[in-house]
C-alpha positions in Angstrom: 12.0 32.9 7.6 9.6 35.4 5.9 11.3 38.8 5.3 9.5 42.1 5.0 10.5 45.7 4.7 8.1 47.7 6.8 7.7 51.5 6.9 6.9 53.3 10.1 3.2 53.7 9.4 2.7 50.0 9.1 5.0 48.9 11.9 3.5 46.7 14.6 4.8 48.9 17.5 4.0 46.3 20.2 5.8 43.5 18.4 8.8 45.8 17.8 8.9 46.8 21.5 8.9 43.2 22.5 11.7 42.4 20.1 13.9 45.3 21.2 13.1 45.3 24.9 16.5 43.8 25.8 18.5 45.7 23.1 19.8 49.3 23.1 17.8 52.5 23.3 19.0 53.2 19.7 16.9 50.3 18.4 13.7 51.8 19.8 11.1 53.2 17.4 11.2 56.4 19.5 14.8 57.0 18.5 14.0 56.1 14.9 11.2 58.7 14.9 13.6 61.3 16.5 16.2 60.7 13.8 13.7 60.8 10.9 12.1 64.0 12.1 15.5 65.6 13.0 17.0 64.8 9.6 13.9 65.7 7.5 13.1 66.7 4.9 14.7 63.8 2.9 14.6 61.1 5.6 12.3 58.1 6.2 12.5 54.9 8.2 12.5 51.3 7.0 12.3 48.4 9.5 13.9 45.2 8.1 11.9 42.4 9.7 12.1 38.6 9.7 9.1 36.5 10.7 8.8 32.9 11.7 5.3 31.5 11.8 3.9 35.0 11.9 6.1 36.0 14.9 8.7 38.8 14.6 12.0 37.1 15.4 14.5 39.4 13.8 14.6 43.1 13.1 17.0 45.8 12.0 16.0 49.5 12.2 17.3 51.9 9.6 17.0 55.5 8.5 17.2 56.2 4.8 18.2 59.7 3.7 18.4 61.4 0.3 20.3 64.5 -0.4 21.5 66.0 -3.7 20.3 62.8 -5.3 22.5 60.6 -3.1 20.6 57.9 -1.0 22.2 56.6 2.2 21.4 53.7 4.6 22.1 54.2 8.3 21.6 51.6 11.1 21.7 54.0 12.9 22.5 57.6 12.2 25.5 59.4 13.8 27.1 56.1 14.8 24.4 55.1 17.2 23.8 51.4 17.5 21.9 49.5 14.9 22.4 45.9 13.5 20.0 43.1 13.8 18.1 42.2 17.0 17.1 38.6 17.5 14.1 37.5 19.6 14.8 35.4 22.7 15.1 31.7 21.7 15.9 32.5 18.1 18.4 30.2 16.5 21.8 31.5 15.2 21.0 30.0 11.8 18.1 32.5 11.6 20.6 35.3 12.1 22.7 34.0 9.2 19.5 33.7 7.1 18.7 37.3 7.9 22.2 38.4 6.8 21.6 36.8 3.4 18.4 38.8 3.1 20.2 42.0 4.3 23.0 41.8 1.7 20.5 41.4 -1.1 18.5 44.4 0.2 21.7 46.6 0.4 22.9 45.6 -3.0 19.5 46.3 -4.6 19.1 49.6 -2.8 21.8 51.4 -4.8 22.9 53.3 -1.7 25.8 55.8 -2.1 26.6 55.2 1.6 25.9 52.3 4.0 26.7 52.7 7.7 26.1 50.0 10.3 27.1 50.2 13.9 27.3 46.8 15.7 27.8 47.0 19.4 27.3 43.3 20.1 29.9 42.4 17.4 27.7 39.7 15.8 27.9 41.2 12.3 31.6 40.1 12.0 30.3 36.7 10.7 29.2 38.5 7.6 32.2 39.1 5.3 31.3 41.3 2.4 34.0 43.1 0.4 31.8 46.2 -0.2 31.8 46.9 3.6 34.9 48.2 5.3 35.3 47.5 9.0 36.7 49.7 11.7 36.8 49.3 15.5 35.4 51.9 17.8 35.1 52.0 21.6 33.0 53.3 24.4 33.5 53.3 28.1 31.1 51.3 30.4 30.5 51.5 34.1 28.9 48.5 35.8 26.8 49.5 38.8 27.7 47.3 41.8 25.1 45.1 43.6 24.2 47.7 46.3 23.1 50.2 43.7 25.8 52.8 44.4 28.5 54.3 42.2 31.5 56.1 43.6 34.1 57.1 41.0 37.4 55.5 41.9 39.4 58.7 41.3 39.5 61.0 44.3 39.8 64.1 42.1 36.5 63.3 40.4 34.8 63.0 43.8 36.4 66.3 44.9 35.2 68.1 41.7 31.7 66.8 42.3 31.7 68.0 45.8 33.1 71.4 44.8 30.5 71.8 42.1 27.7 70.8 44.4 28.7 73.5 46.9 28.5 76.2 44.3 25.5 78.5 44.1 24.0 76.7 41.1 20.8 74.9 40.3 20.0 71.8 38.3 17.0 72.0 36.1 15.4 69.8 33.3 15.4 71.1 29.7 11.8 71.2 28.7 11.1 74.6 26.9 12.0 76.3 23.6 13.9 79.0 25.6 16.0 76.4 27.3 16.6 74.7 24.0 17.9 77.9 22.5 20.3 78.3 25.4 21.4 74.7 25.1 22.2 75.1 21.4 24.3 78.2 22.1 26.4 76.0 24.5 26.5 73.3 22.0 27.9 75.6 19.3 30.5 76.9 21.8 31.5 73.3 22.7 31.8 72.3 19.0 34.0 75.3 18.2 36.2 74.5 21.3 36.7 71.0 20.0 37.8 72.3 16.6 34.6 71.5 14.5 34.1 73.6 11.4 30.4 73.4 11.8 28.0 71.7 14.2 27.2 68.1 13.6 23.6 68.4 14.8 21.1 71.1 13.8 18.9 72.9 16.3 16.0 71.1 14.7 17.5 67.7 15.6 17.5 68.7 19.3 14.0 70.0 19.0 13.0 66.5 17.7 14.5 64.9 20.8 12.3 67.0 23.0 9.3 66.3 20.8 9.6 62.5 20.5 11.3 61.6 23.8 10.0 64.2 26.3 7.6 62.5 28.8 8.5 59.0 27.7 10.8 58.3 30.7 13.6 57.5 28.3 15.0 61.0 28.2 17.0 62.7 31.0 18.1 66.1 29.8 19.4 68.3 32.6 21.2 71.6 32.8 23.1 73.6 35.3 22.1 77.2 36.0 24.2 79.9 37.5 22.9 83.4 38.2 20.1 82.9 35.6 22.4 81.6 32.9 22.7 78.0 31.6 26.4 77.0 31.9 26.2 73.3 31.1 23.8 70.6 29.9 23.8 66.9 29.4 21.5 64.6 27.3 21.1 61.1 28.6 18.8 58.2 27.5 17.6 55.5 29.9 16.6 52.2 28.4 16.9 48.5 29.4 18.6 49.3 32.7 21.3 51.3 30.9 22.0 55.0 31.1 23.5 56.3 27.8 25.5 59.5 28.2 24.9 61.0 24.7 25.7 64.7 24.6 27.5 67.0 27.1 28.0 70.8 26.5 29.3 73.6 28.7 30.6 77.1 28.9 34.3 76.9 29.4 34.4 80.2 31.3 32.5 78.5 34.1 34.6 75.4 34.3 35.5 76.2 37.9 31.9 75.4 38.8 32.3 71.8 37.4 29.1 71.6 35.4 30.0 68.4 33.6 30.8 66.6 36.9 27.7 67.8 38.7 25.3 67.0 35.8 26.7 63.5 35.2 26.7 62.7 38.9 23.1 63.8 39.2 22.1 61.8 36.1 23.8 58.6 37.6 21.9 59.2 40.8 18.7 59.5 38.9 19.4 56.4 36.8 20.2 54.3 39.9 16.9 55.3 41.4 15.3 54.0 38.3 17.1 50.7 38.5 20.0 51.0 36.0 22.8 48.5 36.2 25.0 50.0 33.5 26.3 53.4 32.4 27.5 53.9 28.8 29.7 57.0 28.7 29.7 57.1 24.9 32.3 56.8 22.2 35.6 58.7 22.2 38.0 59.4 19.3 41.2 57.5 19.8 43.2 60.8 19.8 41.0 62.4 22.6 43.3 61.4 25.4 42.0 63.8 28.0 38.4 62.7 27.3 39.4 59.1 27.6 41.2 59.8 30.8 38.2 61.6 32.2 35.9 58.7 31.5 38.3 56.2 33.1 38.6 58.4 36.2 34.8 57.9 36.6 35.4 54.1 36.5 34.6 53.6 32.8 36.1 50.4 31.2 36.9 50.5 27.5 34.6 48.3 25.5 35.2 47.8 21.7 32.5 47.5 19.1 32.4 47.4 15.3 31.4 49.9 12.6 30.9 49.1 8.9 30.9 51.6 6.1 30.6 51.5 2.3 30.8 54.6 0.2 30.3 54.6 -3.6 33.0 55.9 -5.8 30.9 59.0 -6.6 30.3 59.6 -2.9 34.1 59.4 -2.2 34.7 62.0 -5.0 32.1 64.4 -3.6 33.3 64.0 0.0 36.9 64.8 -1.0 36.0 68.2 -2.4 
């Protein structure tokens, strides 16, 4: 196998799209572009690629960031799925060969942080002492054969109906003004969940609209009540899967059930586009009410792996 490290400018987009067509949305070059732009300045993409006879047979997307002199490797940022993608028909020995190349690349890179999220759990065959392993989980809903999803919990269905009867309107988020209103809800939601500061900047959400708007992969809706945005959801649609990525709302209007209405509408939209799976997103193990909420929708817990390595200096800086 011939290994190459390719920057975004020199990436063969068509070859990458063929390779990742059956993987997750987070392997797409559009998500890589979104992250690089959203995390800039100080971020760039590197595509780790393996070729066999000139054909791209293995690839791993990554975003490299540099801040305060500390360089970090993410595949992918914010815990979104990365790891290596193998072409159809590729041999497992080629995956092992790629891992040998990957380890050498990571060791030469002098990264203060390495973070890899492996949804398909193939990375476990690589045992490296510098990478610590933890298990995370998401909730998955499989759409039945007749293309219909009815949450198994009666209360969920009741909340959806109650919200749909309210004098509200569902709209798509497409403008700067809507983005401003969304970010206000996002900050409110983060504070409600006990966050000291928001995880994402407003610029990151602007990057989502910039790179994903009009691609058919983004479904970003919001619920309006008397001219005010009271809830919003960001979902991605890719490879017949709907990824429920970010949900925010104004708690004062919880009686109007914005989260229920928006997720129900997104599922309906996704089914129209042929999705067969809904990924409700990761949950912290202590978030019992959130976990219960997802399971009431019919979500089944699915575990996946995350790998992290922090340098001794990074650990000292992070502890302060």
